[in-house]
N, C-alpha and C positions, 0 to 999 in steps of 0.2 A: 240168361238174363245179363248177371253180371260179365259173362266171358265178353259179351256182342259190345257192351259197355266200353270195358276194356279196350275192346280189339278197336272198339271206332275213338276213342280216345289217344291210344296210340297212334293209328291212322294219320288223324289232326294234328298231332305234336310235330310227327314228321313231315307233313306234308308243310307246315307254318314252319320249322326251322329251316328246312330245304329248301324254301324262297325269303327265307333272307340276305342271300347272298345272290344279286344281281346277275345277269350275262355279264359280257364285259362290253356289250356291244347293242344296237339295236335291230342294224340292217348292215347286208356286205352284199357285194357283186365281185364275181371275180371268175379265172378261170379252173375250169376242171380239165387235166391230163389223167391220161389211161386209155384202155380200150373205147371207152367213149370220150373222147374231147369234144370239149364246147363252154359252153359260159354258163354259172350257176350266179344265184342270188338266193338268200336267204332272210330271213324276218322274223324276227321273235312277236308276235302278238301277246303273248303271257311270259312270266318268266319261266325257262326251261321248256316253253314251248313254242314252235317256230315250224314257216313253211319255208320248201326251199322249190324252189325253181330250175329246173335245167333244159341247156334247149343242146344236145350234144350231137354230134358225126362220126360217127363210127366207120371201119373199113365196108359195112356189109348197110348200114343203115343210117338213119334221120331219126330223132327221137324231141319231142317235149315232152318233159316229166315234171310230174306235181307231188311234192312229198310232205307230210306229216312228220312234223319230230321232235319225240322227250330229249332233251339234255340234261344231264346231272355233271358235277364234279368228279374227275377222277380220282379218286383217293386220295382227297385232301391236298392236291397240288395245286399250285397256285395256279391258273390262267390256262389248265388243263383238264377237259370237260372228256366225256363220253355219249355217242346219242345213238339212237334208234329211232325206226319210223318205218312208213309205207308207203305207198301213193301208187299211181299210173300212170303211165305213159301212152303217147301215142304218135304214130309215125309209118314210116315207108320202110320196104329193104330197098336195094340197091341190085344193079342187073349181076352182078356177081355173086350172091349169095344164093338168088333165085335161080339163076340156067341149070343147074339139076333139078329143079323143079317144072322147068317147062315154062316161065311168064319173066315178063320184061321189069315189074313193080310188085310189091305186094302190101296192101294194108297191113298195120302193126297196130293193134291193141293189146294192151296187159296191165300187171302191175309189178310192184318192185317193192322191194324190202332192202333195208341200208341200216349199216351198223360203222361206228367209227370212233373216233378221237380227234378231238381239234386243240390247238392250242392257240391261245389269243397270247397275241407280244402284249404287252405290258408296257413298252416305250413306242409300242410304234403300231400304225391305225391299218394294220395286219393280223389276218387268221390263217394257219395251217391246216389245214386237215387230211387225214388218211381215212381211206374208208371203204367198203365192200358193198355193191350195189348192184346183188343179183337181180336180173330182170327176166320176167316170165310170161310169153306171149300168148295173146285167147285165139287171137286169129290165125295164127301162123305157128310150125312146128318147132321153131328156132326158140331155143331158153338161152340166154346170157348171162346163167348162173356162173360161170367161173370165171367169167371176163370183167367180170364188172366191181373191179378194184379201181381205186381213182386217189389222185392227188390234187388238191384246190386249194388254190392260194387267193384270199377276196382281201378286197380292201372294208374296212371297218367303219363304219360312221356312227361315231360313239356321240 
């Protein structure tokens, strides 16, 4: 019983002390460059908890992705955070990817993971992030787990 109380107290302490430092911004929108180029928007609904939407175009597909992300300070560096998250996507494959399978278009539905680092510029209203977002399709035999690297520049609303 003492161990449970100690564990709960430690967890509560870690939670409350980690939320003392707020995010550098609340909402941001920008451009994602990589295998999936597109537009990205992120909104923090609680300290260190965000949702991100990405509308992306790749050589093979069009996707709309929604992600939940957890973000924390990276090793006590000012304005540098790490984040991890998960979500789902919906979209379609283009003709070039489907020629081998004999179809013109195909429906995409699947899930995504994300992990990365983000730097929020202290004097400028911008944030720069580098991440890996592997994508796994449920409806097709295409998984873009290797090509998911991206660099995103966002304008931040503080």
